[in-house]
C-alpha positions in Angstrom: 113.8 85.4 104.2 111.1 88.5 105.6 112.9 91.3 106.9 111.3 92.6 110.1 109.5 95.9 110.4 111.7 98.3 111.9 109.9 99.6 115.3 108.1 102.9 115.5 107.4 102.6 111.4 103.8 104.0 110.9 101.6 101.7 109.8 99.3 101.9 106.5 96.2 103.4 107.2 92.9 101.6 105.8 91.0 103.3 102.7 88.5 105.6 104.0 85.2 103.7 103.0 81.3 105.1 103.5 78.7 103.9 105.8 77.0 101.7 103.7 73.7 102.9 105.4 74.5 106.0 104.3 72.3 107.8 101.6 73.6 107.9 98.6 73.2 111.3 96.7 73.5 112.7 93.1 73.7 116.8 92.5 73.9 118.2 89.3 74.5 121.3 88.1 74.3 123.2 84.6 73.2 126.3 85.8 77.0 127.7 84.6 79.4 127.0 81.3 80.8 124.3 82.9 78.4 121.1 83.6 79.0 119.0 86.7 77.6 116.0 88.6 79.1 114.7 91.9 78.1 111.8 93.9 77.7 111.4 97.7 77.6 108.7 100.1 76.9 110.6 103.9 80.5 112.5 104.4 82.4 111.4 101.5 82.6 112.5 98.0 82.3 109.0 95.8 83.1 110.9 92.2 82.9 114.3 90.5 83.1 114.9 87.1 83.0 118.7 84.9 83.1 119.5 81.5 82.7 122.8 80.0 80.0 122.9 77.4 80.9 123.3 74.0 79.1 126.1 71.5 77.1 123.8 69.1 77.3 121.0 70.9 74.5 120.3 73.2 74.3 119.2 76.5 76.6 115.8 77.8 74.7 115.9 81.4 73.4 112.6 81.3 77.2 111.3 80.4 78.3 112.7 83.6 75.7 111.3 85.3 76.6 107.8 83.6 80.2 108.7 84.1 80.1 109.2 88.3 78.1 106.4 88.6 80.0 104.1 87.0 83.4 105.4 88.4 81.9 105.2 92.2 80.6 101.2 90.9 77.1 102.6 92.1 73.8 102.1 90.4 71.1 104.4 89.6 68.8 102.1 91.9 71.0 102.9 94.8 69.7 106.7 94.9 68.3 108.7 97.7 68.0 111.7 96.6 69.1 114.1 93.8 69.8 117.2 94.0 69.9 120.3 91.9 71.3 124.1 91.6 68.0 125.5 89.7 70.5 128.9 88.7 70.5 131.9 88.6 72.4 131.4 85.7 72.3 130.2 82.7 68.5 129.6 80.8 69.3 127.1 78.6 71.7 125.2 81.1 69.5 125.7 83.9 66.2 123.9 81.8 69.0 121.2 81.2 69.6 120.3 84.7 66.3 120.6 86.5 64.7 118.7 83.8 67.8 115.5 83.7 66.9 116.2 87.9 63.6 115.8 87.7 63.3 112.8 85.1 65.7 110.8 87.4 64.1 111.6 90.1 61.0 110.3 89.2 61.8 107.4 87.2 63.5 106.5 90.8 61.1 107.9 92.8 63.0 109.6 95.5 62.7 113.5 96.2 65.0 116.1 94.4 66.7 118.9 96.6 67.0 122.6 95.4 70.1 125.0 95.9 70.7 127.9 94.9 74.5 128.4 92.5 75.2 131.3 95.0 75.0 129.1 97.6 76.9 126.1 95.9 79.7 128.7 95.4 79.6 129.4 98.7 80.1 126.1 100.3 83.6 126.2 98.7 84.5 128.7 101.6 84.2 129.1 105.6 83.1 132.4 107.7 81.9 135.0 105.8 81.4 135.0 102.3 80.4 137.7 99.9 79.8 136.1 96.2 79.3 137.6 92.5 78.8 135.7 89.6 78.9 136.6 86.2 75.5 137.2 84.5 76.2 139.2 81.2 75.6 142.6 80.1 77.4 144.0 82.6 75.7 142.5 86.1 76.8 140.3 88.3 74.5 138.0 90.7 75.2 138.7 93.9 75.0 137.2 97.3 76.5 136.7 100.9 76.3 134.0 103.8 78.5 133.3 106.5 79.4 129.7 106.0 79.9 127.2 109.6 82.0 124.8 109.7 79.7 121.9 108.8 78.5 123.7 106.0 75.5 125.3 107.4 74.7 129.0 105.3 73.3 132.2 106.9 72.2 134.6 104.6 73.7 138.2 104.9 72.9 139.5 101.7 69.8 138.3 99.4 70.1 137.0 96.0 69.9 139.9 93.7 70.9 140.8 90.0 72.5 144.2 89.0 75.5 146.4 88.2 78.6 145.2 90.2 79.4 148.7 91.6 75.9 148.4 93.0 75.9 145.3 94.0 80.0 145.8 95.8 78.7 148.8 97.4 75.6 147.0 98.9 78.4 144.7 99.9 80.9 147.1 101.7 79.6 146.1 105.8 81.2 142.6 104.5 84.8 143.6 102.7 86.4 141.5 105.5 84.9 138.5 103.7 86.0 136.0 101.1 84.9 136.6 97.7 84.1 133.9 95.0 82.9 134.1 91.6 83.8 134.8 87.8 82.1 137.9 88.6 84.4 138.8 91.0 86.8 138.0 89.1 85.9 139.5 86.4 84.8 142.5 87.9 88.1 143.0 90.0 89.1 146.4 89.4 85.7 147.3 90.5 85.4 145.4 93.8 88.5 147.0 95.3 87.4 150.5 94.0 83.7 150.1 95.9 85.8 148.8 98.7 88.9 151.4 99.0 91.0 148.0 99.9 92.3 144.6 98.2 89.6 142.2 98.8 90.3 138.5 99.7 89.0 137.0 96.2 89.5 133.3 95.9 90.5 132.7 92.5 91.4 129.5 92.7 87.8 128.9 93.5 87.1 128.6 89.5 83.2 126.9 90.3 80.2 126.0 92.3 81.4 122.7 95.1 79.2 120.9 93.4 80.6 117.9 95.5 79.8 119.4 98.5 76.2 120.2 97.7 76.1 116.7 97.0 77.2 115.9 101.1 75.5 118.8 102.6 71.9 116.6 100.8 73.3 113.4 102.0 73.4 114.8 105.7 69.9 116.6 105.4 68.5 113.3 104.1 70.2 111.3 106.8 69.0 113.4 109.8 65.8 113.2 108.2 65.1 110.4 106.4 61.2 111.5 105.1 62.7 114.7 103.9 60.0 115.7 101.6 61.0 116.7 98.1 61.6 119.9 97.1 60.1 121.6 93.8 63.1 122.2 91.7 61.5 125.3 90.3 64.3 127.5 88.3 65.2 130.9 89.4 65.7 133.8 86.4 66.3 136.8 87.5 65.7 139.0 84.3 62.1 139.6 83.6 62.2 138.9 79.8 63.2 135.4 80.7 61.2 135.0 83.5 59.2 136.0 86.6 61.4 136.1 89.8 60.6 133.0 92.1 57.3 133.1 94.7 58.7 132.8 97.9 
């Protein structure tokens, strides 16, 4: 005999499912030491896959793309757009990421959406955010944003490359902000010395929010289904790698 459910007991919630007509967007990042891919439909991240690149073994980005599509039970021809982080970061990684995104988008006839690495990191938080990424050679890629509750980004400081002390000094007006990035962790002592206070470094955030990039891209596409394709122009801030991107 089936036992009656006790009065007042909470009912199990239905699983959250994506809206069937919401845009399906793939986001790709290979600008840093970790290759990451995320798939979102509307406001829901369906799957993510990431793996640190192993020196000498090449890229496994295509496998990451296959993984998220398979895990989410989606097909490539269902994609509405492909978003890609175009730098700054690893010269080789950026080229791999951009080439993968462009090739997939061209084959499917869907638009591409362009994001910077600093924007992707900033999406991991809300409010004033200072992003400092390790650029090697004792330098950082730095930028600051005000991130709204909905993930809209308002630039507070432009993207720059330089000595950590110079960027942290330039960002001193935002020393109450949250601080993200491997550059912030690497140069935490210099950051504290420049600001004269203990910075609020979010140490648990260890990479760009690729899932949030996919969600924000899907929202943009839902708001404007005729959104034009954005060129994926790699951003290299060192003159010997490439010229600064034109505005």
